Structure formats: C-alpha cells, structure tokens
C-alpha positions in Angstrom: 49.5 17.7 30.9 49.3 20.9 33.0 46.2 23.1 32.9 46.6 25.6 30.1 45.7 28.6 32.3 49.0 28.3 34.2 51.1 26.6 31.5 54.4 28.0 30.3 52.8 28.7 26.9 49.9 30.5 28.3 52.2 32.7 30.4 54.3 33.4 27.3 51.2 34.7 25.4 50.2 36.9 28.4 53.7 38.3 28.7 53.9 39.0 24.9 50.6 40.9 25.0 51.8 43.0 27.9 55.2 43.7 26.5 53.8 44.7 23.1 51.2 46.9 24.7 53.9 48.7 26.7 56.2 49.0 23.7 53.4 50.8 21.8 53.0 53.2 24.7 49.4 52.1 25.4 47.9 51.8 28.9 45.7 48.8 29.8 42.8 51.3 29.9 43.4 52.4 26.4 43.6 48.9 25.1 40.5 47.9 27.0 38.6 50.8 25.6 39.6 49.9 22.0 38.6 46.3 22.8 35.2 47.4 24.3 36.0 46.0 27.8 37.1 47.4 31.1 40.7 47.7 32.2 40.6 44.8 34.7 39.8 42.5 31.8 43.2 43.4 30.2 45.0 43.2 33.6 43.6 39.7 34.1 44.9 38.6 30.7 48.3 40.1 31.2 48.7 38.6 34.7 47.7 35.2 33.5 44.5 35.0 35.4 42.4 34.9 32.3 42.8 32.8 29.2 42.6 34.5 25.7 40.7 32.7 23.0 41.8 32.9 19.4 39.3 35.6 18.4 40.3 37.7 21.4 44.0 37.2 20.6 43.5 38.3 17.0 41.5 41.4 18.1 44.0 42.4 20.8 46.9 41.8 18.4 45.3 44.2 15.9 44.9 46.9 18.6 48.5 46.6 19.8 50.1 45.7 16.4 51.3 42.3 17.5 52.5 39.7 14.9 50.4 36.8 15.9 52.1 34.4 13.6 55.5 35.1 15.1 54.0 34.7 18.6 52.5 31.4 17.7 55.8 30.2 16.2 57.7 31.3 19.4 55.1 29.5 21.6 55.2 26.3 19.6 59.0 26.3 19.6 59.2 26.6 23.4 
C-alpha cells in the first residue's frame, strides 16, 4: 500500500481543496487567516506536502463551502 501522503486519494483531496478555494475567489492567505494559520500552511496542503486530518478537513470545508460528503464519495469511488 502506498504512503497516504503521496497517494492518489490524498492528491485528490488536496486538489479539491485548492479548486474549491479558487472557485470561491479566496486566496490562500484569506483561507489561512480564517483558519488561524499562516499562508504556507494552506500552500503545503494544496501542494500535497502536508496531510489534512479529518477535523482540519471539516474546518477548511466550512471556510471554503466544500461538500465534504461529496468529496469523500468521489475519493472512495476512485
């Protein structure tokens, strides 16, 4: 089993977060500020260099209005 940091599923989550952020017209800095972190934190998630745990995913999804259930289904079906 491949390491999850660089797995296809991990990269799908990272890409979905970045795509949704951009579709909402938000910068990484804006999301980071709302999340209480610095911009590189968001950049590392979106680039696949940092894993997102479930609580972080839920909080980020709330900030960028991402449907987590739909994302999970998409990832599971891949």
